[in-house]
C-alpha positions in Angstrom: 91.0 -138.6 65.5 87.2 -139.0 65.6 84.5 -137.8 63.3 80.9 -137.3 63.8 78.5 -137.9 61.1 74.8 -136.4 61.3 71.9 -135.2 59.4 71.3 -131.7 60.6 67.8 -130.6 61.8 65.9 -127.8 60.0 66.2 -124.3 61.2 63.7 -123.6 64.0 63.2 -120.1 62.9 61.8 -121.0 59.4 59.6 -123.6 58.0 61.6 -124.7 55.0 64.1 -127.4 54.9 67.2 -125.7 53.5 70.6 -126.9 54.5 69.0 -130.0 56.1 69.0 -132.5 53.2 72.6 -133.4 53.4 74.7 -135.5 55.8 77.6 -133.5 57.7 80.9 -134.8 58.9 82.8 -132.9 61.5 85.8 -133.6 63.5 85.6 -133.7 67.2 88.2 -131.3 69.1 91.6 -132.8 70.0 92.9 -129.7 71.9 90.9 -127.4 74.3 89.9 -123.8 73.4 92.0 -121.3 75.2 91.4 -117.7 75.9 93.8 -115.0 74.6 94.8 -113.0 77.6 95.3 -109.7 75.5 92.3 -109.7 73.1 89.9 -112.2 74.9 89.5 -114.3 71.7 88.9 -117.9 71.9 91.4 -119.9 70.0 92.8 -123.4 69.4 95.6 -124.9 67.6 93.3 -127.6 66.3 92.3 -126.7 62.7 90.4 -130.0 61.9 87.6 -128.8 64.1 86.8 -125.9 61.6 86.2 -128.3 58.7 82.7 -129.3 57.9 82.0 -131.6 55.0 78.7 -132.3 53.4 77.7 -135.4 51.7 74.5 -136.3 49.7 74.1 -139.8 51.5 75.2 -141.4 54.7 77.1 -144.1 52.6 79.2 -141.3 51.0 80.1 -139.9 54.2 81.0 -143.2 55.8 83.1 -144.1 52.7 84.9 -140.9 53.1 85.5 -141.4 56.7 86.8 -145.0 55.9 89.1 -143.8 53.1 90.7 -141.2 55.3 91.3 -143.8 58.2 88.9 -141.9 60.6 87.1 -143.4 63.6 83.6 -142.1 63.2 80.2 -142.2 65.0 76.8 -141.8 63.2 74.2 -139.9 65.1 70.6 -141.3 64.4 68.5 -139.1 62.2 65.9 -137.2 64.1 62.3 -137.3 62.5 60.1 -134.3 63.7 56.6 -135.1 64.8 53.9 -133.0 62.9 51.9 -131.0 65.0 48.3 -130.7 63.6 46.3 -127.7 64.7 43.0 -126.5 63.1 41.7 -123.0 63.0 38.3 -124.1 64.5 40.2 -125.4 67.7 40.7 -121.6 68.6 37.0 -121.3 69.2 36.3 -124.5 71.2 34.5 -124.0 74.5 36.8 -126.5 76.2 40.1 -124.6 75.6 42.8 -124.6 78.3 43.0 -121.0 78.1 40.1 -118.6 77.4 39.9 -116.9 74.0 39.8 -113.2 73.9 40.2 -110.4 71.3 
């Protein structure tokens, strides 16, 4: 069984950093998802893929994976690049698109 450890990115719909300060460990799927012919639900016999564990640090997540005997892969942490914009830039004469009311 393989586990994936990553640091989740912040929600794109909000400016806050909620739920993105912890490291997350998830299990990769071992069986494929199948469609139920009667109801159309997607289901799987793999219950480990539903488990999502959070840790305060990368070291704690790695220690847990080692203690459980899991092969794990750590995804590199993504640092967003700040995009600086100034209000004055809205009124520059050399804008790519003309400013209108």
